[in-house]
LONUTOR-523311 format. One record per residue (C-alpha): residue number from 1; residue in three letters; z, x, y. Coordinates in nm, 3 decimals. Layout:
N
[NUM; "ALA"; [Z; X; Y]]
...
***
This chain:
460
[1; "MET"; [1.903; 2.192; -0.216]]
[2; "ARG"; [1.610; 2.430; -0.226]]
[3; "ALA"; [1.335; 2.504; -0.477]]
[4; "ALA"; [1.058; 2.260; -0.569]]
[5; "MET"; [1.010; 2.171; -0.938]]
[6; "SER"; [0.731; 2.087; -1.179]]
[7; "THR"; [0.730; 1.759; -1.369]]
[8; "GLN"; [0.861; 1.929; -1.682]]
[9; "ARG"; [1.148; 2.090; -1.493]]
[10; "VAL"; [1.233; 1.756; -1.332]]
[11; "GLU"; [1.265; 1.615; -1.685]]
[12; "ILE"; [1.504; 1.899; -1.771]]
[13; "LEU"; [1.696; 1.841; -1.446]]
[14; "GLY"; [1.733; 1.473; -1.536]]
[15; "ASP"; [1.875; 1.558; -1.879]]
[16; "THR"; [2.115; 1.810; -1.725]]
[17; "MET"; [2.234; 1.568; -1.458]]
[18; "ARG"; [2.285; 1.295; -1.717]]
[19; "ARG"; [2.500; 1.516; -1.941]]
[20; "LEU"; [2.711; 1.644; -1.649]]
[21; "ALA"; [2.754; 1.295; -1.501]]
[22; "ARG"; [2.871; 1.155; -1.834]]
[23; "ARG"; [3.129; 1.432; -1.862]]
[24; "GLY"; [3.235; 1.390; -1.500]]
[25; "ALA"; [3.167; 1.762; -1.441]]
[26; "ARG"; [3.161; 1.743; -1.062]]
[27; "ARG"; [3.172; 2.116; -0.991]]
[28; "ASN"; [2.886; 2.204; -1.229]]
[29; "LEU"; [2.676; 1.911; -1.111]]
[30; "SER"; [2.735; 2.012; -0.748]]
[31; "ARG"; [2.605; 2.362; -0.825]]
[32; "VAL"; [2.293; 2.210; -0.981]]
[33; "LEU"; [2.231; 1.992; -0.676]]
[34; "SER"; [2.265; 2.291; -0.444]]
[35; "LYS"; [1.958; 2.454; -0.602]]
[36; "VAL"; [1.703; 2.172; -0.592]]
[37; "ARG"; [1.520; 1.961; -0.334]]
[38; "PRO"; [1.628; 1.604; -0.253]]
[39; "GLY"; [1.290; 1.476; -0.378]]
[40; "ASP"; [1.347; 1.640; -0.717]]
[41; "VAL"; [1.695; 1.489; -0.736]]
[42; "SER"; [1.541; 1.148; -0.665]]
[43; "ALA"; [1.286; 1.193; -0.942]]
[44; "ALA"; [1.556; 1.305; -1.186]]
[45; "LEU"; [1.776; 1.006; -1.096]]
[46; "ARG"; [1.523; 0.780; -1.270]]
[47; "LYS"; [1.637; 0.929; -1.603]]
[48; "LEU"; [1.996; 0.812; -1.545]]
[49; "VAL"; [2.163; 0.476; -1.592]]
[50; "PRO"; [2.299; 0.304; -1.276]]
[51; "THR"; [2.659; 0.428; -1.315]]
[52; "GLU"; [2.537; 0.787; -1.353]]
[53; "GLN"; [2.304; 0.748; -1.055]]
[54; "LEU"; [2.593; 0.627; -0.843]]
[55; "PHE"; [2.808; 0.922; -0.955]]
[56; "VAL"; [2.535; 1.168; -0.847]]
[57; "VAL"; [2.470; 0.998; -0.512]]
[58; "ARG"; [2.839; 0.990; -0.422]]
[59; "LEU"; [2.878; 1.356; -0.519]]
[60; "ALA"; [2.576; 1.448; -0.304]]
[61; "LEU"; [2.722; 1.250; -0.015]]
[62; "GLU"; [3.053; 1.433; -0.046]]
[63; "ASP"; [2.923; 1.788; -0.096]]
[64; "TYR"; [2.582; 1.774; 0.078]]
[65; "PRO"; [2.601; 1.501; 0.344]]
[66; "ASP"; [2.299; 1.639; 0.532]]
[67; "SER"; [2.073; 1.591; 0.227]]
[68; "ALA"; [2.221; 1.287; 0.051]]
[69; "GLY"; [2.029; 1.041; 0.268]]
[70; "GLU"; [1.701; 1.212; 0.180]]
[71; "VAL"; [1.775; 1.160; -0.190]]
[72; "LEU"; [1.792; 0.783; -0.139]]
[73; "LEU"; [1.499; 0.788; 0.101]]
[74; "GLU"; [1.271; 0.933; -0.169]]
[75; "LEU"; [1.346; 0.643; -0.404]]
[76; "GLU"; [1.136; 0.328; -0.417]]
[77; "PRO"; [1.296; 0.027; -0.239]]
[78; "GLY"; [1.357; -0.142; -0.574]]
[79; "GLU"; [1.536; 0.168; -0.703]]
[80; "ARG"; [1.729; 0.226; -0.382]]
[81; "ARG"; [1.864; -0.123; -0.329]]
[82; "PRO"; [2.100; -0.145; -0.634]]
[83; "LEU"; [2.256; 0.189; -0.536]]
[84; "LEU"; [2.308; 0.084; -0.176]]
[85; "GLU"; [2.476; -0.237; -0.291]]
[86; "GLU"; [2.733; -0.028; -0.480]]
[87; "LEU"; [2.813; 0.199; -0.184]]
[88; "THR"; [3.067; 0.108; 0.082]]
[89; "PRO"; [2.955; 0.052; 0.442]]
[90; "SER"; [3.123; 0.377; 0.547]]
[91; "GLU"; [2.937; 0.570; 0.276]]
[92; "ILE"; [2.603; 0.424; 0.387]]
[93; "ALA"; [2.684; 0.508; 0.749]]
[94; "GLY"; [2.751; 0.866; 0.636]]
[95; "LEU"; [2.410; 0.876; 0.466]]
[96; "LEU"; [2.238; 0.764; 0.787]]
[97; "ALA"; [2.404; 1.007; 1.026]]
[98; "PRO"; [2.175; 1.311; 0.963]]
[99; "LEU"; [1.854; 1.108; 0.926]]
[100; "ALA"; [1.585; 1.052; 1.187]]
[101; "VAL"; [1.590; 0.701; 1.330]]
[102; "ASP"; [1.271; 0.591; 1.149]]
[103; "ASP"; [1.421; 0.699; 0.815]]
[104; "SER"; [1.745; 0.517; 0.897]]
[105; "VAL"; [1.545; 0.203; 0.973]]
[106; "GLU"; [1.381; 0.223; 0.629]]
[107; "ILE"; [1.717; 0.238; 0.452]]
[108; "VAL"; [1.898; -0.022; 0.665]]
[109; "ASP"; [1.600; -0.257; 0.638]]
[110; "GLY"; [1.667; -0.297; 0.265]]
[111; "LEU"; [2.030; -0.407; 0.306]]
[112; "GLU"; [2.158; -0.762; 0.282]]
[113; "ASP"; [2.244; -0.909; 0.625]]
[114; "GLU"; [2.621; -0.893; 0.576]]
[115; "LEU"; [2.615; -0.533; 0.455]]
[116; "ARG"; [2.372; -0.435; 0.732]]
[117; "GLU"; [2.604; -0.571; 1.000]]
[118; "ALA"; [2.902; -0.386; 0.849]]
[119; "VAL"; [2.707; -0.059; 0.844]]
[120; "MET"; [2.578; -0.101; 1.198]]
[121; "ALA"; [2.931; -0.160; 1.325]]
[122; "LEU"; [3.036; 0.182; 1.187]]
[123; "LEU"; [2.756; 0.379; 1.355]]
[124; "ASP"; [2.799; 0.564; 1.683]]
[125; "ARG"; [2.684; 0.356; 1.979]]
[126; "PRO"; [2.371; 0.566; 2.056]]
[127; "ASP"; [2.258; 0.552; 1.692]]
[128; "ARG"; [2.333; 0.179; 1.672]]
[129; "ASP"; [2.140; 0.111; 1.992]]
[130; "GLU"; [1.838; 0.306; 1.866]]
[131; "LEU"; [1.834; 0.113; 1.538]]
[132; "GLN"; [1.869; -0.221; 1.711]]
[133; "THR"; [1.584; -0.131; 1.946]]
[134; "GLN"; [1.351; -0.057; 1.656]]
[135; "PHE"; [1.460; -0.364; 1.461]]
[136; "ALA"; [1.342; -0.566; 1.762]]
[137; "TYR"; [0.982; -0.473; 1.672]]
[138; "GLU"; [0.793; -0.668; 1.407]]
[139; "GLU"; [0.790; -0.535; 1.051]]
[140; "ASP"; [0.500; -0.304; 0.958]]
[141; "THR"; [0.423; -0.214; 1.319]]
[142; "ALA"; [0.412; 0.125; 1.489]]
[143; "GLY"; [0.727; 0.043; 1.685]]
[144; "ARG"; [0.924; -0.028; 1.369]]
[145; "ILE"; [0.830; 0.297; 1.190]]
[146; "MET"; [0.800; 0.543; 1.481]]
[147; "ASN"; [1.029; 0.841; 1.520]]
[148; "THR"; [1.190; 0.835; 1.864]]
[149; "GLU"; [1.292; 1.202; 1.845]]
[150; "PHE"; [0.991; 1.369; 2.005]]
[151; "PHE"; [0.928; 1.651; 2.251]]
[152; "SER"; [0.750; 1.604; 2.584]]
[153; "LEU"; [0.732; 1.785; 2.917]]
[154; "PRO"; [0.612; 1.707; 3.273]]
[155; "GLU"; [0.261; 1.797; 3.388]]
[156; "ASP"; [0.379; 2.062; 3.634]]
[157; "THR"; [0.562; 2.268; 3.368]]
[158; "PRO"; [0.422; 2.627; 3.340]]
[159; "VAL"; [0.303; 2.729; 2.993]]
[160; "GLY"; [0.562; 3.007; 2.972]]
[161; "ASP"; [0.846; 2.765; 3.047]]
[162; "ALA"; [0.707; 2.515; 2.795]]
[163; "ILE"; [0.716; 2.775; 2.516]]
[164; "ALA"; [1.074; 2.864; 2.605]]
[165; "LYS"; [1.179; 2.497; 2.601]]
[166; "ILE"; [1.019; 2.445; 2.258]]
[167; "ARG"; [1.231; 2.731; 2.126]]
[168; "GLU"; [1.540; 2.567; 2.270]]
[169; "HIS"; [1.460; 2.232; 2.106]]
[170; "GLY"; [1.338; 2.358; 1.771]]
[171; "GLU"; [1.554; 2.103; 1.586]]
[172; "VAL"; [1.317; 1.819; 1.682]]
[173; "GLU"; [1.141; 1.695; 1.369]]
[174; "MET"; [0.782; 1.814; 1.322]]
[175; "ILE"; [0.669; 1.955; 1.656]]
[176; "PHE"; [0.293; 1.940; 1.590]]
[177; "TYR"; [0.182; 1.871; 1.943]]
[178; "LEU"; [0.324; 1.905; 2.292]]
[179; "TYR"; [0.296; 1.573; 2.476]]
[180; "VAL"; [0.263; 1.581; 2.854]]
[181; "VAL"; [0.402; 1.296; 3.065]]
[182; "ASP"; [0.385; 1.200; 3.432]]
[183; "PRO"; [0.698; 1.143; 3.648]]
[184; "GLU"; [0.731; 0.784; 3.518]]
[185; "GLY"; [0.724; 0.893; 3.155]]
[186; "ARG"; [0.368; 0.773; 3.096]]
[187; "LEU"; [0.163; 0.973; 2.850]]
[188; "ALA"; [-0.084; 1.185; 3.045]]
[189; "GLY"; [-0.214; 1.438; 2.793]]
[190; "VAL"; [-0.152; 1.639; 2.480]]
[191; "LEU"; [-0.172; 2.001; 2.364]]
[192; "SER"; [-0.169; 2.156; 2.021]]
[193; "LEU"; [0.076; 2.441; 1.979]]
[194; "ARG"; [-0.217; 2.677; 1.923]]
[195; "GLU"; [-0.369; 2.582; 2.260]]
[196; "LEU"; [-0.031; 2.628; 2.424]]
[197; "LEU"; [0.030; 2.974; 2.278]]
[198; "LEU"; [-0.319; 3.098; 2.370]]
[199; "SER"; [-0.299; 2.980; 2.733]]
[200; "VAL"; [-0.206; 3.191; 3.034]]
[201; "PRO"; [0.174; 3.162; 3.089]]
[202; "SER"; [0.142; 3.091; 3.461]]
[203; "ARG"; [-0.089; 2.787; 3.422]]
[204; "THR"; [0.064; 2.441; 3.420]]
[205; "LEU"; [0.040; 2.194; 3.134]]
[206; "GLY"; [-0.154; 1.951; 3.356]]
[207; "GLU"; [-0.430; 2.211; 3.397]]
[208; "ILE"; [-0.488; 2.274; 3.027]]
[209; "MET"; [-0.391; 1.949; 2.854]]
[210; "ASN"; [-0.639; 1.722; 2.675]]
[211; "ARG"; [-0.672; 1.390; 2.852]]
[212; "GLY"; [-0.877; 1.215; 2.584]]
[213; "LEU"; [-0.581; 1.044; 2.420]]
[214; "VAL"; [-0.572; 0.833; 2.104]]
[215; "THR"; [-0.256; 0.624; 2.095]]
[216; "ALA"; [-0.097; 0.333; 1.914]]
[217; "HIS"; [0.085; 0.048; 2.082]]
[218; "THR"; [0.429; -0.050; 1.959]]
[219; "ASP"; [0.274; -0.373; 1.820]]
[220; "THR"; [-0.011; -0.196; 1.638]]
[221; "ASP"; [-0.013; -0.265; 1.265]]
[222; "GLN"; [0.102; 0.035; 1.061]]
[223; "GLU"; [-0.219; 0.028; 0.859]]
[224; "GLU"; [-0.423; 0.071; 1.177]]
[225; "VAL"; [-0.199; 0.367; 1.272]]
[226; "ALA"; [-0.277; 0.527; 0.935]]
[227; "ARG"; [-0.649; 0.472; 0.999]]
[228; "LEU"; [-0.624; 0.646; 1.336]]
[229; "ALA"; [-0.448; 0.946; 1.182]]
[230; "SER"; [-0.707; 0.963; 0.904]]
[231; "ARG"; [-1.009; 0.918; 1.132]]
[232; "TYR"; [-0.908; 1.188; 1.378]]
[233; "ASP"; [-0.719; 1.417; 1.136]]
[234; "PHE"; [-0.400; 1.385; 1.342]]
[235; "LEU"; [-0.064; 1.514; 1.223]]
[236; "ALA"; [0.108; 1.263; 1.451]]
[237; "VAL"; [0.006; 0.954; 1.648]]
[238; "PRO"; [0.186; 0.885; 1.980]]
[239; "VAL"; [0.323; 0.533; 2.029]]
[240; "VAL"; [0.325; 0.381; 2.378]]
[241; "ASP"; [0.430; 0.053; 2.540]]
[242; "ASP"; [0.238; -0.174; 2.779]]
[243; "ARG"; [0.295; 0.073; 3.063]]
[244; "ARG"; [0.173; 0.366; 2.847]]
[245; "ARG"; [0.521; 0.518; 2.841]]
[246; "LEU"; [0.564; 0.746; 2.542]]
[247; "LEU"; [0.826; 0.590; 2.312]]
[248; "GLY"; [0.784; 0.776; 1.983]]
[249; "LEU"; [0.557; 0.925; 1.718]]
[250; "VAL"; [0.428; 0.823; 1.377]]
[251; "THR"; [0.411; 1.152; 1.189]]
[252; "VAL"; [0.196; 1.253; 0.892]]
[253; "ASP"; [0.475; 1.198; 0.637]]
[254; "ASP"; [0.500; 0.838; 0.755]]
[255; "VAL"; [0.121; 0.802; 0.739]]
[256; "ILE"; [0.119; 0.911; 0.374]]
[257; "ASP"; [0.392; 0.657; 0.298]]
[258; "ILE"; [0.194; 0.386; 0.479]]
[259; "VAL"; [-0.124; 0.456; 0.282]]
[260; "GLN"; [0.064; 0.448; -0.048]]
[261; "GLU"; [0.259; 0.136; 0.049]]
[262; "GLU"; [-0.050; -0.055; 0.165]]
[263; "ALA"; [-0.248; 0.042; -0.148]]
[264; "GLU"; [0.036; -0.076; -0.373]]
[265; "GLU"; [0.074; -0.395; -0.170]]
[266; "ASP"; [-0.299; -0.475; -0.207]]
[267; "PHE"; [-0.280; -0.404; -0.580]]
[268; "TYR"; [0.012; -0.641; -0.628]]
[269; "LYS"; [-0.152; -0.911; -0.417]]
[270; "MET"; [-0.479; -0.894; -0.610]]
[271; "VAL"; [-0.299; -0.975; -0.935]]
[272; "GLY"; [-0.102; -1.254; -0.770]]
[273; "THR"; [0.240; -1.093; -0.747]]
[274; "SER"; [0.446; -0.879; -0.509]]
[275; "ASP"; [0.651; -0.560; -0.514]]
[276; "ASP"; [0.949; -0.788; -0.443]]
[277; "GLU"; [0.964; -0.819; -0.822]]
[278; "LEU"; [1.113; -0.470; -0.827]]
[279; "LEU"; [1.395; -0.589; -0.602]]
[280; "TYR"; [1.475; -0.891; -0.819]]
[281; "ARG"; [1.422; -0.748; -1.165]]
[282; "GLU"; [1.743; -0.913; -1.289]]
[283; "ARG"; [1.660; -1.254; -1.140]]
[284; "SER"; [1.403; -1.410; -1.370]]
[285; "TRP"; [1.374; -1.737; -1.177]]
[286; "ARG"; [1.309; -1.550; -0.850]]
[287; "VAL"; [1.041; -1.331; -1.010]]
[288; "ALA"; [0.880; -1.634; -1.175]]
[289; "GLY"; [0.867; -1.802; -0.832]]
[290; "ILE"; [0.672; -1.503; -0.697]]
[291; "ARG"; [0.411; -1.525; -0.972]]
[292; "LEU"; [0.377; -1.901; -1.013]]
[293; "PRO"; [0.170; -2.003; -0.705]]
[294; "TRP"; [-0.143; -1.810; -0.797]]
[295; "LEU"; [-0.096; -1.867; -1.169]]
[296; "LEU"; [-0.104; -2.240; -1.096]]
[297; "VAL"; [-0.426; -2.188; -0.900]]
[298; "ASN"; [-0.571; -2.012; -1.205]]
[299; "LEU"; [-0.446; -2.291; -1.430]]
[300; "ILE"; [-0.626; -2.551; -1.220]]
[301; "GLY"; [-0.945; -2.345; -1.229]]
[302; "LEU"; [-0.930; -2.294; -1.605]]
[303; "THR"; [-0.859; -2.664; -1.655]]
[304; "LEU"; [-1.169; -2.746; -1.453]]
[305; "THR"; [-1.365; -2.502; -1.668]]
[306; "GLY"; [-1.238; -2.675; -1.981]]
[307; "VAL"; [-1.336; -3.018; -1.845]]
[308; "LEU"; [-1.688; -2.889; -1.776]]
[309; "MET"; [-1.714; -2.745; -2.127]]
[310; "LYS"; [-1.603; -3.077; -2.276]]
[311; "GLN"; [-1.863; -3.269; -2.073]]
[312; "PHE"; [-2.140; -3.038; -2.187]]
[313; "GLN"; [-2.013; -3.052; -2.544]]
[314; "LEU"; [-2.058; -3.431; -2.541]]
[315; "ARG"; [-2.420; -3.382; -2.438]]
[316; "LEU"; [-2.490; -3.065; -2.641]]
[317; "ASN"; [-2.368; -3.116; -2.992]]
[318; "GLU"; [-2.485; -2.769; -3.101]]
[319; "ALA"; [-2.203; -2.539; -3.218]]
[320; "PHE"; [-2.412; -2.222; -3.197]]
[321; "LEU"; [-2.423; -2.255; -2.818]]
[322; "LEU"; [-2.051; -2.183; -2.798]]
[323; "ALA"; [-2.096; -1.831; -2.937]]
[324; "PHE"; [-2.208; -1.682; -2.605]]
[325; "ALA"; [-2.000; -1.897; -2.369]]
[326; "PRO"; [-1.710; -1.642; -2.364]]
[327; "VAL"; [-1.964; -1.362; -2.307]]
[328; "VAL"; [-2.113; -1.528; -1.999]]
[329; "MET"; [-1.770; -1.619; -1.859]]
[330; "GLY"; [-1.613; -1.281; -1.936]]
[331; "MET"; [-1.896; -1.069; -1.794]]
[332; "GLY"; [-1.911; -1.279; -1.478]]
[333; "GLY"; [-1.534; -1.250; -1.435]]
[334; "ASN"; [-1.539; -0.872; -1.486]]
[335; "ILE"; [-1.822; -0.814; -1.239]]
[336; "GLY"; [-1.659; -1.046; -0.987]]
[337; "SER"; [-1.325; -0.864; -1.015]]
[338; "GLN"; [-1.488; -0.522; -0.976]]
[339; "THR"; [-1.685; -0.628; -0.670]]
[340; "MET"; [-1.383; -0.807; -0.520]]
[341; "THR"; [-1.165; -0.497; -0.559]]
[342; "LEU"; [-1.420; -0.281; -0.377]]
[343; "THR"; [-1.463; -0.541; -0.103]]
[344; "VAL"; [-1.090; -0.590; -0.043]]
[345; "ARG"; [-1.030; -0.217; -0.032]]
[346; "GLY"; [-1.329; -0.165; 0.197]]
[347; "LEU"; [-1.198; -0.430; 0.437]]
[348; "ALA"; [-0.849; -0.278; 0.425]]
[349; "THR"; [-0.974; 0.072; 0.508]]
[350; "GLY"; [-1.224; -0.047; 0.770]]
[351; "ARG"; [-1.526; 0.089; 0.583]]
[352; "ILE"; [-1.706; -0.245; 0.572]]
[353; "GLY"; [-1.516; -0.439; 0.837]]
[354; "GLU"; [-1.651; -0.287; 1.158]]
[355; "GLY"; [-1.961; -0.477; 1.263]]
[356; "GLY"; [-2.196; -0.703; 1.074]]
[357; "GLY"; [-2.429; -0.413; 0.988]]
[358; "ARG"; [-2.180; -0.253; 0.754]]
[359; "MET"; [-2.109; -0.583; 0.582]]
[360; "ARG"; [-2.480; -0.649; 0.530]]
[361; "ARG"; [-2.539; -0.302; 0.388]]
[362; "PHE"; [-2.244; -0.341; 0.153]]
[363; "LEU"; [-2.364; -0.686; 0.042]]
[364; "MET"; [-2.718; -0.558; -0.026]]
[365; "GLN"; [-2.576; -0.268; -0.226]]
[366; "GLN"; [-2.374; -0.508; -0.444]]
[367; "ILE"; [-2.684; -0.722; -0.500]]
[368; "ARG"; [-2.880; -0.417; -0.613]]
[369; "ILE"; [-2.595; -0.312; -0.843]]
[370; "GLY"; [-2.581; -0.667; -0.980]]
[371; "LEU"; [-2.955; -0.656; -1.051]]
[372; "VAL"; [-2.929; -0.335; -1.250]]
[373; "VAL"; [-2.617; -0.442; -1.442]]
[374; "GLY"; [-2.757; -0.790; -1.500]]
[375; "LEU"; [-3.089; -0.665; -1.638]]
[376; "VAL"; [-2.926; -0.419; -1.878]]
[377; "CYS"; [-2.657; -0.658; -2.004]]
[378; "SER"; [-2.892; -0.955; -2.038]]
[379; "ALA"; [-3.138; -0.744; -2.238]]
[380; "VAL"; [-2.863; -0.638; -2.479]]
[381; "ALA"; [-2.731; -0.995; -2.509]]
[382; "ALA"; [-3.083; -1.131; -2.569]]
[383; "GLY"; [-3.130; -0.886; -2.858]]
[384; "VAL"; [-2.802; -0.992; -3.018]]
[385; "ALA"; [-2.888; -1.362; -2.971]]
[386; "ALA"; [-3.232; -1.312; -3.129]]
[387; "PHE"; [-3.070; -1.141; -3.430]]
[388; "LEU"; [-2.819; -1.426; -3.476]]
[389; "GLU"; [-3.045; -1.730; -3.429]]
[390; "GLN"; [-3.406; -1.611; -3.469]]
[391; "ASN"; [-3.496; -1.845; -3.181]]
[392; "PRO"; [-3.677; -1.708; -2.870]]
[393; "ALA"; [-3.557; -2.002; -2.660]]
[394; "TYR"; [-3.194; -1.924; -2.745]]
[395; "SER"; [-3.244; -1.559; -2.646]]
[396; "ALA"; [-3.403; -1.671; -2.320]]
[397; "VAL"; [-3.110; -1.903; -2.237]]
[398; "VAL"; [-2.853; -1.633; -2.313]]
[399; "ALA"; [-3.038; -1.362; -2.118]]
[400; "SER"; [-3.114; -1.581; -1.816]]
[401; "SER"; [-2.768; -1.733; -1.789]]
[402; "LEU"; [-2.594; -1.396; -1.826]]
[403; "PHE"; [-2.820; -1.242; -1.561]]
[404; "LEU"; [-2.759; -1.529; -1.318]]
[405; "ALA"; [-2.383; -1.530; -1.388]]
[406; "ILE"; [-2.361; -1.158; -1.309]]
[407; "MET"; [-2.563; -1.194; -0.988]]
[408; "LEU"; [-2.355; -1.491; -0.872]]
[409; "ALA"; [-2.030; -1.311; -0.956]]
[410; "SER"; [-2.143; -1.011; -0.749]]
[411; "LEU"; [-2.211; -1.240; -0.455]]
[412; "ILE"; [-1.882; -1.428; -0.497]]
[413; "GLY"; [-1.683; -1.105; -0.528]]
[414; "SER"; [-1.839; -0.978; -0.204]]
[415; "LEU"; [-1.857; -1.291; 0.008]]
[416; "LEU"; [-1.521; -1.457; -0.066]]
[417; "PRO"; [-1.303; -1.167; 0.061]]
[418; "MET"; [-1.526; -1.136; 0.369]]
[419; "ALA"; [-1.493; -1.509; 0.434]]
[420; "PHE"; [-1.115; -1.495; 0.399]]
[421; "GLU"; [-1.106; -1.200; 0.638]]
[422; "ARG"; [-1.306; -1.398; 0.896]]
[423; "MET"; [-1.068; -1.696; 0.857]]
[424; "GLY"; [-0.763; -1.476; 0.914]]
[425; "ILE"; [-0.644; -1.509; 0.552]]
[426; "ASP"; [-0.536; -1.193; 0.372]]
[427; "PRO"; [-0.826; -1.133; 0.127]]
[428; "ALA"; [-0.601; -0.934; -0.108]]
[429; "VAL"; [-0.383; -1.242; -0.161]]
[430; "ALA"; [-0.646; -1.514; -0.190]]
[431; "SER"; [-0.947; -1.340; -0.343]]
[432; "GLY"; [-0.821; -1.263; -0.694]]
[433; "PRO"; [-0.758; -1.615; -0.828]]
[434; "MET"; [-1.051; -1.764; -0.637]]
[435; "VAL"; [-1.303; -1.506; -0.758]]
[436; "THR"; [-1.188; -1.538; -1.119]]
[437; "THR"; [-1.198; -1.918; -1.114]]
[438; "SER"; [-1.531; -1.935; -0.929]]
[439; "SER"; [-1.695; -1.686; -1.166]]
[440; "ASP"; [-1.579; -1.883; -1.471]]
[441; "ILE"; [-1.702; -2.214; -1.331]]
[442; "THR"; [-2.042; -2.081; -1.220]]
[443; "GLY"; [-2.087; -1.904; -1.554]]
[444; "ILE"; [-2.024; -2.227; -1.749]]
[445; "LEU"; [-2.248; -2.431; -1.519]]
[446; "VAL"; [-2.534; -2.182; -1.546]]
[447; "TYR"; [-2.510; -2.133; -1.923]]
[448; "PHE"; [-2.477; -2.494; -2.031]]
[449; "GLY"; [-2.703; -2.614; -1.750]]
[450; "LEU"; [-2.988; -2.398; -1.878]]
[451; "ALA"; [-2.908; -2.501; -2.235]]
[452; "THR"; [-2.934; -2.866; -2.131]]
[453; "LEU"; [-3.273; -2.809; -1.971]]
[454; "MET"; [-3.406; -2.628; -2.279]]
[455; "ILE"; [-3.234; -2.836; -2.548]]
[456; "ASP"; [-3.565; -2.951; -2.698]]
[457; "TRP"; [-3.667; -2.590; -2.764]]
[458; "LEU"; [-3.322; -2.486; -2.884]]
[459; "VAL"; [-3.294; -2.741; -3.166]]
[460; "ARG"; [-3.640; -2.691; -3.313]]
***
């Protein structure tokens, strides 16, 4: 499997694979697979129905066992799981054999317990032991996702010998850096390959290595590992234990996957759902159970909003006041959602979470933005209200309440996620429903509260 493909060519590949799979043309399909990358095969598989996908995967496993696992690895978990459930334990074990241990962990992690145990029993003892060791670490930690196939040498190794050893062990995945360890296996320093090649062959690694190390512990959250790689422009982050022994690496390909995974996870959480929906797409009750908790929170909030509107309606028997109620609620909700999204993402990436100074600057920026947006929108709304009712008091109520609703929504969208972060609650999960509900309630209170205060001027 070789050449990379454009999106259009992947579409063509999908059509070709579908036709050949339907005809059962194994030889022709095998020739097609031999000319493309596993990632392109994965993309083309999305054009096929499940039976055709299974036909292609089994053919790849039979003819190209070294690449078949990569085809499945490039699929999303929700796309991969149905295929794995159709494969036999021995077929899955064959897929895992050529993969690095961190990639094997990703595939095995998505299996049902019974199938996982059957697959593990078929693996060679060293491979099984490695997988079990990494499964002992918590999910989404550096220990769980690290690659244990790395290259390191002792401090007293001459540069010339180090270069020769790298040539001997060229099969190790992604040799970006040469890690230097002491006699007990503790990480002592690191060298880039460029520094190694430009050094005098007779000098030892201990003399030229960089001792200013940035490492991750096996228990470090994977998102923090991605931040380290991004902050220092690393191609790999070494993972150590409590004794600083080098246990593995989190490489740049894993970092990219982490960033994408965490961004998608935050997106799902902010709308009150989970990517687990992709795993249970045929189980409507299970998917409904994922969505219901936060929808019920929204329902309670909207019910409270309705009760408030009814109470004000009993006191304000003026139908024209209802015309701008959706405007005030909607604008507050939109501003709150925008601000909340920026706040949650800023907290997730560490841009506003390190020290109170950053939080204060971010909060002041959102207040200034709210002022500008509030002034512009309230001026437009006041003009429309004046055209509809020809009453300056009505325009004043609409403009003032919309301005206040926007300002309050900006504050709510900023402060609620920060408060949840301080309380140890995931702001991506809790902020969405709370910000929406709070913005609606404050908008109604402000609008009808001002209308109540100015009712004598409104009904003249």
